[in-house]
N, C-alpha and C positions, 0 to 999 in steps of 0.2 A: 104149918111144917115145910119143912127146908129138903127138901127133897136133890136137892144139887149136891153129889157128895163133895167133899171135900182134895183136894188139893195133897199127895203124897210128897213127906218132906225131901229135898236133894240138897246131896251131901255137894257141899261146897269143896273138894275133892273135885267131884268128876263133871262138877262146870266150871272147874276153871278150866279144865286139860279136855271139853267141847268143845269152849270156847277158844282155848287159846291154838289148838291141831286148823282150825277153818283154817284162824287169822293170817298164820305162818303162811300155808298155800295159796292163800287171797294176794298175801303181799309181793309171795316171790313171783307169781304171777302177772301182779301187776305193773311189776319190774316190769320183768323178761316181755313180754303184751306191747307195751308204753317204749323199751329204751328200740322197739322197731320202729317207731316214729323216725325219734331220729334221728338213723341210724345214713351214713351214706352209702353211693346202689353198691361197690363196690365189695362190702359189710352184710347189704340187707339183702346181695343173692343169697352169702353163705344162711341166713337166718332164717329167709322165708321156706330155705332146703327144708328146717326142725320144724318152726313153727308151730305149725297149723299143729300136725302129730303133738306137738307138747301140750300144747292146747287144747288139744280132746282129751288128752292121759290126764291135767289137771282137774282138769271141772266132770270131769268121770269119778277121779277120786275125791274132790269138794261133795259134791251132790248125792255121792253114800257113802259119807260117813258123815252130812246132814244130814243126809234122806237120816239116819239112827240116830241122832241128836236129838230130831221134830218126833221118829218114834219115839221115841222114851218120852219128853213131850207129853207126848198124849196121852203116853202110861198113865203116867206120876199126875193128867190130871190137870197141869198147871196154867195158867189165866192166858192167854193171847196173847200180854204185855207183858207176858214175862221175858227173858233179856234171851234162852232158851229156845225161844218162840221163834222172835225177834232178829241174832243174830244169824240162824241157818238159811231164813230167807234172805234178806242180804247178801251170805258169801255167793250162795245160785245163784243171786240178781246179776252181779256182783258180778261173776266168771263166766255166765253167757253174757256177758254184753262189752268182756274184752275180747275173750271171746272170736267175735259178732267185730269186733275188733278191727282180731289177727289175721281173720280172717278176707279182709275188704285189705290189709298192710298190704299182701301175700300178692 
């Protein structure tokens, strides 16, 4: 007998929303963080005044949103290879890496 519970169905609309929102924030942060690497000295000084605060805020929001998605995936007993497991982990890793880039660029 198979005692492993079956995964619950995932709404396609919820899956689309939970994958789109972190993608938009991570894309914004990717552009914002990498722009700081190519700015000249005068503009980089202005950018560095707020860059780390913006980075920490965006990273906190992305981690919070993706923690909810991971909790949803866990609650629905989705396989670890499901996109609702892979995408949040990837977004969190990207945002943490970008925060480190911004920290060292400042």
